[in-house]
Structures are given as C-alpha cells and as structure tokens.
C-alpha positions as CSV (number, residue, x, y, z in Angstrom):
1,X,0.8,-7.1,12.9
2,X,0.3,-3.4,13.7
3,X,-1.7,-1.7,11.0
4,X,-2.3,2.0,10.6
5,X,-5.7,2.7,9.1
6,X,-6.0,5.3,6.2
7,X,-9.0,7.2,7.7
8,X,-9.3,10.1,5.3
9,X,-8.4,11.1,1.8
10,X,-5.1,12.6,2.8
11,X,-4.0,9.4,4.5
12,X,-5.3,7.4,1.6
13,X,-3.3,9.4,-0.9
14,X,-0.1,9.6,1.2
15,X,-0.1,6.0,2.5
16,X,3.4,4.9,3.5
17,X,5.2,7.5,1.4
18,X,8.4,9.2,2.7
19,X,9.0,6.7,5.5
20,X,12.6,5.8,5.8
21,X,11.9,2.4,7.4
22,X,8.8,0.3,8.1
23,X,9.2,-2.7,10.4
24,X,8.2,-6.1,8.9
25,X,5.3,-6.4,11.3
26,X,3.7,-3.0,10.4
27,X,1.7,-1.7,7.5
28,X,-1.3,0.3,6.4
29,X,-4.9,-0.7,5.8
30,X,-6.8,0.9,2.9
31,X,-10.3,-0.2,3.6
32,X,-12.8,0.6,0.9
33,X,-16.6,0.8,1.6
34,X,-17.6,-0.5,-1.9
35,X,-15.7,-2.8,-4.2
36,X,-14.3,-1.3,-7.4
37,X,-11.0,-1.8,-9.3
38,X,-8.2,-0.2,-7.5
39,X,-4.5,0.3,-8.2
40,X,-1.6,1.3,-6.0
41,X,1.8,2.8,-6.9
42,X,5.1,3.3,-5.0
43,X,5.7,7.0,-5.8
44,X,7.3,8.7,-2.8
45,X,8.1,5.4,-1.1
46,X,11.6,5.0,0.2
47,X,11.5,1.2,1.0
48,X,10.4,-2.0,-0.7
49,X,6.9,-3.1,0.4
50,X,4.6,-6.1,0.3
51,X,1.0,-5.6,-0.8
52,X,-1.9,-7.8,0.2
53,X,-5.3,-7.5,-1.5
54,X,-8.2,-8.8,0.5
55,X,-11.7,-9.4,-0.9
56,X,-14.6,-11.1,0.9
57,X,-12.5,-11.5,4.0
58,X,-9.9,-13.6,2.1
59,X,-6.4,-12.7,0.8
60,X,-6.7,-13.1,-3.0
61,X,-3.4,-11.5,-4.1
62,X,0.0,-10.9,-2.5
63,X,2.8,-8.9,-4.1
64,X,6.1,-9.3,-2.4
65,X,9.1,-6.9,-2.2
66,X,7.8,-4.2,-4.5
67,X,10.5,-1.6,-5.3
68,X,10.1,2.1,-4.7
69,X,9.3,4.2,-7.8
70,X,12.5,5.9,-8.9
71,X,11.5,7.2,-12.3
72,X,8.1,8.2,-13.7
73,X,5.8,6.8,-14.8
74,X,5.6,4.6,-11.8
75,X,4.5,1.0,-12.1
76,X,0.8,0.5,-11.0
77,X,-0.1,-2.6,-9.0
C-alpha cells in the first residue's frame, strides 16, 4: 500500500475529496495523537472508498465500498 499522510489541518479536512480516481493500493492515513471519538464523511468524494479504523495497532473496524455523498446531509461513518 502507498499511504498519503494527512499532516496538517487542511489535509485532514480535505482528505481524498475531489479525486477522480484512487488506485486500490493507495489511501490516506489520518493519524490522531490522542484517542477520541471521530467520524468521517464522503462529502466531495468522487469515488467509493473503504475505511479502516485502527486502535492500539489493530484494525478494529472496516467499512467497504462507501458511496460518495451526493445529497446533504451526508452519512457519517
């Protein structure tokens, strides 16, 4: 896998939005320095995505083939 790291607030907020295609072996890492509840949405995404949630160095949740948000309010994951 090749993973782009969200290094600042702008990258964290933009994520993978507005990309016309994303290869199956690529993604983005949203590392958080302290644990707290987080949610993601697909606003501005143009493709379906998989989301993996990792805690304590283990994958604890996987969401497959999430659709782009086409109407608001967008689903939160």
